[in-house]
C-alpha positions as CSV (number, residue, x, y, z in Angstrom):
1,M,48.7,-33.5,-40.3
2,G,44.9,-33.8,-40.3
3,M,43.3,-37.0,-41.4
4,S,41.2,-35.2,-44.1
5,E,44.3,-33.4,-45.6
6,E,45.7,-34.8,-48.8
7,L,49.2,-36.0,-48.3
8,T,52.2,-36.4,-50.6
9,A,55.0,-38.6,-49.4
10,Q,58.5,-38.0,-50.6
11,F,61.8,-39.8,-50.0
12,R,65.2,-38.3,-50.9
13,Q,68.5,-40.0,-51.1
14,A,67.3,-43.0,-49.1
15,N,70.3,-45.3,-48.5
16,P,69.4,-48.2,-46.2
17,S,72.1,-50.5,-44.9
18,L,72.0,-53.9,-43.2
19,P,74.6,-55.4,-40.9
20,K,77.0,-57.8,-42.7
21,K,77.8,-61.3,-41.7
22,A,80.9,-61.9,-39.6
23,G,84.1,-62.2,-41.5
24,L,83.1,-59.7,-44.3
25,P,85.3,-56.6,-44.8
26,A,82.8,-53.9,-43.8
27,N,80.3,-53.7,-40.9
28,K,77.4,-52.7,-43.1
29,K,76.1,-53.7,-46.6
30,Q,74.3,-50.8,-48.4
31,I,71.4,-52.5,-50.1
32,L,69.9,-49.5,-52.0
33,H,71.7,-46.5,-53.3
34,G,70.4,-42.9,-53.5
35,L,66.7,-43.6,-54.0
36,S,64.4,-40.6,-54.4
37,G,60.7,-40.5,-55.3
38,F,57.2,-39.5,-54.2
39,A,53.6,-40.8,-53.9
40,K,50.7,-38.5,-54.7
41,P,47.3,-38.7,-53.0
42,G,44.7,-40.7,-54.9
43,Q,47.2,-42.6,-57.0
44,L,48.3,-46.2,-56.8
45,M,52.0,-46.8,-56.5
46,A,53.5,-50.2,-57.3
47,V,57.1,-51.3,-56.4
48,M,58.2,-54.0,-58.8
49,G,61.5,-55.8,-59.3
50,A,63.3,-59.1,-59.3
51,S,63.7,-61.2,-56.2
52,G,66.3,-59.7,-53.9
53,S,66.3,-56.3,-55.5
54,G,65.3,-54.4,-52.3
55,K,61.5,-53.9,-52.7
56,T,60.8,-54.9,-49.1
57,S,63.8,-53.0,-47.8
58,L,62.5,-49.8,-49.6
59,L,59.0,-50.3,-48.1
60,N,60.5,-50.8,-44.6
61,V,62.5,-47.6,-44.9
62,L,59.4,-45.6,-46.1
63,G,57.2,-47.1,-43.4
64,Q,59.9,-46.4,-40.7
65,R,60.2,-50.1,-40.0
66,L,64.0,-50.4,-39.8
67,G,63.5,-52.3,-36.5
68,L,62.3,-55.3,-38.6
69,S,66.0,-55.8,-39.5
70,P,68.1,-55.5,-36.3
71,G,71.2,-53.3,-36.8
72,S,69.9,-51.7,-40.0
73,T,70.4,-47.9,-40.6
74,M,69.3,-45.4,-43.1
75,T,70.6,-42.1,-44.4
76,G,68.5,-39.7,-46.3
77,E,65.0,-38.5,-45.4
78,V,61.3,-39.4,-45.6
79,R,58.9,-36.4,-45.8
80,C,55.2,-35.9,-45.9
81,N,53.9,-32.6,-47.4
82,N,57.5,-31.5,-47.3
83,R,57.7,-32.0,-43.5
84,K,60.4,-34.4,-42.3
85,L,58.8,-37.3,-40.5
86,S,59.9,-38.3,-37.0
87,K,60.3,-41.9,-36.1
88,N,56.7,-42.9,-35.5
89,D,54.8,-40.6,-37.8
90,F,54.1,-42.9,-40.7
91,G,51.6,-45.1,-38.9
92,A,49.4,-42.1,-38.3
93,F,48.7,-41.5,-42.0
94,G,49.9,-44.4,-44.1
95,G,50.3,-48.1,-44.5
96,F,51.3,-50.7,-47.1
97,V,50.6,-54.3,-48.0
98,Q,53.2,-56.8,-49.2
């Protein structure tokens, strides 16, 4: 992906999960369910919602920052120009501010 190329980011069926606290029935808590969307070049994208609704978790998934929450996992995929991103690709072309 060249730096002068216009990029469209897509996410499909993103399902991030966090480890649950000890004593709860399941090992993981799914915090977002089946999210899909895209961001086009030259357009502003805003993620809005109530406190605790998963905004930061969504941005961490899209920015490939699952390491910020130890033990977190994600199913689904994040793509750029229809190419599946590998673990460290996002930082080469994108960023976000919270």
